C-alpha positions in Angstrom: 17.7 13.2 15.0 21.3 13.6 16.1 22.5 10.5 18.1 25.6 9.8 20.1 26.5 6.2 21.0 29.1 5.5 23.6 30.0 2.6 26.0 28.1 2.8 29.3 31.0 1.3 31.2 29.3 -2.1 31.4 29.8 -3.2 27.8 26.4 -1.8 26.7 25.8 1.1 24.4 24.7 4.4 25.9 22.6 6.2 23.4 21.7 9.9 23.6 20.1 12.3 21.3 20.5 16.1 20.9 17.3 18.2 21.1 16.8 21.9 20.9 14.4 24.0 23.1 13.3 27.0 21.1 10.6 29.6 20.9 7.5 28.6 18.9 5.8 31.8 17.8 2.4 30.3 17.1 2.2 28.9 20.7 4.1 31.8 22.3 6.0 29.1 24.2 9.3 27.3 24.4 9.0 23.9 22.7 11.4 21.0 22.1 12.4 19.4 18.8 15.3 18.4 16.6 17.3 20.8 14.5 15.1 21.7 11.5 15.2 24.0 8.5 14.0 24.5 5.0 15.9 23.9 1.8 17.1 27.1 0.2 18.5 26.7 -3.3 20.7 29.8 -2.8 22.4 28.1 0.2 22.1 24.4 -0.3 22.8 22.0 -3.2 20.7 19.1 -1.8 18.4 18.2 1.1 21.4 16.5 2.7 23.2 19.8 2.6 20.2 21.4 4.4 20.3 18.7 7.1 24.0 19.2 7.7 23.7 23.0 7.8 20.8 22.9 10.3 22.8 20.4 12.5 25.7 22.9 12.5 23.6 26.0 13.0 21.1 24.9 15.6 22.7 22.0 17.4 26.4 23.0 16.9 27.2 19.6 15.5 29.3 18.5 12.5 30.1 15.2 10.7 28.5 11.9 11.6 26.7 9.3 9.5 23.6 11.0 8.0 20.7 8.7 7.0 17.4 9.9 5.5 14.7 8.0 7.3 12.5 7.9 4.1 13.6 7.5 0.5 14.4 11.0 -0.6 14.2 10.0 -4.3 10.8 8.2 -4.0 9.1 9.9 -1.1 7.4 13.3 -1.4 8.4 14.2 2.2 6.4 14.1 5.4 3.5 16.5 5.8 4.4 19.2 8.3 0.8 20.3 9.2 -2.6 20.7 7.6 -2.2 24.5 7.5 0.7 24.7 5.0 2.3 23.0 2.0 5.5 22.3 3.8 6.9 18.8 3.7 10.1 17.6 5.4 12.6 14.8 5.3 13.5 13.2 8.6 17.2 12.4 9.2 19.2 10.3 11.7 22.7 11.5 12.3 24.9 9.1 14.3 28.2 10.1 15.7 28.4 13.9 15.0 31.0 15.9 16.9 30.6 19.3 18.5 31.5 22.0 16.0 34.3 24.1 17.4 33.4 26.9 14.9 29.7 26.7 14.1 27.9 29.1 11.7 25.8 31.8 13.3 22.3 31.1 14.2 19.3 33.2 12.9 18.7 36.1 15.2 15.5 34.7 16.8 17.2 31.4 17.4 20.3 32.7 19.0 18.6 34.4 21.9 16.2 31.6 23.0 17.6 28.3 21.7 19.0 25.8 24.2 20.7 22.6 23.1 20.5 19.5 25.4 21.4 15.8 25.2 18.8 13.4 26.5 18.6 9.6 26.8 16.2 7.7 24.7 13.9 7.2 27.7 13.9 11.0 28.2 13.2 11.4 24.4 10.2 9.0 24.7 8.9 11.2 27.6 9.3 14.3 25.6 7.4 12.8 22.7 4.5 12.2 25.0 4.8 15.5 26.9 2.9 17.7 24.5 6.0 20.0 24.3 7.6 18.4 21.2 6.8 19.8 17.8 4.9 17.4 15.6 7.6 17.0 12.9 10.1 16.1 15.6 7.6 13.5 17.1 7.4 11.9 13.7 11.2 12.0 13.3 11.7 10.5 16.8 9.4 7.6 15.9 11.3 6.8 12.7 14.6 7.4 14.3 13.9 5.1 17.2 12.6 2.5 14.7 15.9 2.7 12.8 18.0 2.6 16.0 16.1 -0.5 17.0 16.7 -2.1 13.6 20.4 -1.4 14.2 20.3 -3.0 17.7 20.7 0.1 19.8 17.3 0.2 21.6 
């Protein structure tokens, strides 16, 4: 969950998050979610490397403070769905910058992927809309909980 925090001009933080709209083959529809991807030992050294690579590739973001929202050493990962063995680690990334020279996207992503910044209220609406992919809903819940713990919402 990539997050930007700025001043709203009235001394209060303005918090936005970056989401991606992309084609979901199973639904044959455009859905919304956070940048995601799988660990590939030939490309990544750690799960953190995977998170950074997906932020750069899909959201065109680099840097920022990256926090895993579960203990990567003790947690088996969140279950993606009942139809597969996939598990994922949700991350919060605060303060990433736009990557001036991002890596190329996968072919199917490049054509249909759209990157947007939304407020936290808009994120909450997206979570309830039915258009957000389940792993991103779970990440949004944990991310909002962490932002609340930090005093941002």
